[in-house]
N, C-alpha and C positions, 0 to 999 in steps of 0.2 A: 638280480638282473644282469645279463651279460650283453655288453655293447661292443661291436666291432667297427673299426674305422677303415674305410677304403676310399681314399680320395686321390685321384691322379693329379700330378703337378701341384701338390700341396704339402708343405712341410708338416709332418704329422705330430711332432713332439709337443708343440704348444697346444694343439687341439686335444691331444690325449691328456695332458696335464690339467687343462681347464675342465674337461669332462670329469676327471677323477675328483677334482675339487668340488664340483657341483653335485656329483653323485658318489660320495665316498663309499657307499654301501655296494656300488656296482662293480663288476669286473669289466674293465675297459682295456681293450687291446687293439693293436694294429693287425689288420687282416693279412694273412698269407695263405697260399694254397694249402689245404689240409688243416686250417685253423679250426678250433672247436666251434660247435654250433652256437649262435648268438640269438638273443631275443630281438635286438634292435641293431640297425646299422646306420652309420653316418657316411654318406657317399658323395662322390663327384666323379662322373665318367668311369664307373667300375667296369671291369671286363665281364664278359658273359659267364666265365667260370666262377665268378664270385657268387652269382645267384644260383648257378648249378650246384654249388657246394653248400649253400645256405638256404635250403628249401623251407626251413621252419620259421624264417623271419616273420615277426609280426608287422614290422614296418621298416622302411628305408627312408631316412631323412636326407634330402638333397640339399647341399650347402649353397646352391645357387638358385636363382629364380627360374631359370629355364630347365625343363625336364625332358627335352627332346632326346638327349643322349640315353636316358633311361628307357624311354618308350621304344627305342630301337632294339632293346634287349628282350629276351624271354624271361619275364619275372613270374615267380609263382603266383597263382591266382589269388591266394589268401594274403599275400604280402602287400600291405598298403604303401603306396608311394606318397611321400609328404614333402611339399615344397615350402620354402620360407615365405612367409607373408610379406616381410619387408626386411627386417634386421638391418636397418640403416641404409638400405640401398635406394629407397625412393628419394630421399633428400639429395643424395649424390646425383641421381639421374636428373632431378630437377635442376640442380646447379649446372650440370653438363649441357643440357638442352638449352637453358636460358643463355648460357655463355655462347654457344654456337649460334643461336638465333640473333643475339644482340651483336655479336661480331659481324654477322652478315648484314643486318639491317643498318648498322652504324658505319659500315664500310671500313672496318678497322684493318682488313687486309690491305686495302688500297692506301690507307694512311701509313701503315707500316712500311710499305714499299717506298712511299714518298719520303719518309723520314730517313730511311737507309740511303736514299739518294740526296739527302740534305735539302729536300724540297719542302718549303713551308706552304702547304696546300690547304684549300678550303673546298668543302663539298656541301651542297644544299642539303639540309636534313631531310630524310625520307619520312613519310607519314606512316605511322603504325597501322592506320586503317587500310593501307594498301598491301599489308602483309598478313592476311588472315592465316592463322596457324591451325592446321588440322592434325590432331593426335589420333593415330591409327592404333586402337587398342586402349580400352579404358579400365584395365585392371588396377591393382594397387599402385603400380608404378605409373601407368598412364594417367590415372586420375590425379596423382600428385603433380605430375608434369603439367597437365592442363591447368590446374589451379595456380601453379607458380607462374606460368606464362600469362595468365589473366591478370596477375598483379602488376604486370608491366603495361597493361591496357592495350594489348593486342586483341583483335577479334579472335576468339578461340572456338574451334569446332572439335567434335570428338566422334569417332565411329567405333562401334563395338558389335559383336555378333548378336547380342540380345539388347533390348531397349534399356537405356539408363537415363537418369536425369541428374544433372549437375548444375548448380547455380553458376551463372556466368559462362556456361559452355553450351553451344548449340549442338545438340546430340543427334546422331544418325545411327541407324542400326540395320543389320541384315543386308543381304546381297542386293536387295531392291533399292537401297538408299546409298550404296557405295558410290555410284556414279555422281549423284548429287553432291555428296560430301567432297569428292575429289574436285569437282568443278568449282567449288567455293573456296578451295584451299590454294594458297601460294607457297606456304612453308609446310612441308609434310614431315611429321615426326613419326617414325615407325616404332611401336612398342608392342607389337603382336606376339603372341606365343607362336613357336614354329610347329605347325601341324601339316599334314598332307594338303589341306585346303589352303594354307597360307604360304606354302613354299612357292617361290617365284612370283609372289603377288606384286612386287615392285618391278614391273616390266614395262616394255614400250607402250602397251595399251593403257595401263593405269597411270603411268607417269605423264603420258600425253594428255590425260584428262585434267591435269592440274592447270592452274592459271599460268599464262606465259611468264617467263622469268622465274619459274619455280625454284625452290631450294629444298633439298632432301637432307634430313638428319636421320640416319639409321643407327639405332642403339639396341636393336633386338637380336637378330641373327643374320649372318651373312647370306644364308640360303634363301632369305626373303627376296634378295635383290638379284636380278639378271644383270650382271655387270656390263656386258657389251651393250645392252639397251640403254643403260645410264650414260655410257660414253658417247653413244650415238646422239642422244638427246642433248648432251652438253655441246657436242659439235654443231648441232642444228640451232642452238641458242634457246630452245624451249625451256631447258633447265639451266639456270644461271650458275649453280654450284651445288656442292654437297659436303657434309661432314659425316664421315663414316668411321664407326668405332668397331664394327664387326665385319667379318669377311668369310667367304666360302672356305678358304684355306688360311689357317692361322698357325704360326705367324704369316703375315702377308709375304708372299715369295719375293725375293730380289728380282728386280726387273719388271714387276707388275706395273701396268700403266697408272694405277692409282697413286703410286709413290710420287710421281713427278708431274701429275696433271696440275696445271696452275689454278684450277677452280675446285679442287678436291682437297679437303683437310682430312688427314689420316691420324687416328689415335689407336693405340694397341689394346683394344678391348678393355678399356679402363673407365668407362662412363660410370659404372657403379660396382664397386668391389665388395665382396662379402666381408663384413665386419665380424671378427671372430667372437668377441664377447657377446654382442647382441644375438648372433646366430645360436651360440651355445645356450644362452638363457631361454631362447624360444624353443629350441629342440628339447632341452631338458624338461621344460614345462609341458610340452606335448607328450613326451614319454611318460611323465608322471600322471598326466590326465588319462592316457591310454591304460595305464596300470590300474587306475581306479574305474575303468570302464566308461569314461566320459568321452563325448565327441570332441574332435579337434578340427581346427581350421587348416586349410591348405592341402587336404587329401586330394590327390590327382584324380580327375574323372578320366578314365581310360578311353571313353568314347569320344569326348571332346578333345582330349590330348593335352589338357592343362588343368 
């Protein structure tokens, strides 16, 4: 078995060493233009030339949850694209979202400002029932987030493309139920995959359908959000604030209004990082299953885009 590694912005040596330990019988190497043909690839944001030169690949394993960068490329028809099911990301995502949610509903930003001013302040506790949390996207990550939020006794709603049922979560599905989902939501958490249908879904129209004083937590993709629409709704007061981990341009450019807006919290795409050991264990297991002719989870549906 020959495996090639082509991951942008990723230090290759630890991955190569770990793959060699897990598959000592395999030939594992770092890809370069003109490299030998491989059976499998481990990738993140590879260039088009990678697939042009590796038309025989059985599968390419993406080391992140999002596959939008791969779908923008021309991939050989017989090469299966396989995404990570979880690999330690869902618990990180749940931590991040719960932190952002509780920071907002407990008014910790205001307390922090007061303590910096040496002001011993008190605010009346807010009622969780007044902050229904809507999770947009109920895949592996979204489901874990919804379950985690429910543990803090917030009302939890979920929306997905197809119908799903989750204990403790009021579920909505399909375009026909999106408006109802939004109207019942005050804190919106976006965990949708990025597809042509979901790009720009967080816009003036959809965000205006949220309850007054809404709060946005975007941990999916920057291209889901129409940035100027969010700024306008913050200015109008309909949206009270936002925690944003992903952006249309990353790193977020110097001088971008998100950096200094008093009601926006910015983090550098760190809500759920790929954990190498968990990812390699999962990828290796799937490669071995494929070699045995067995089905594997996480194969990307090119029609749906995830």
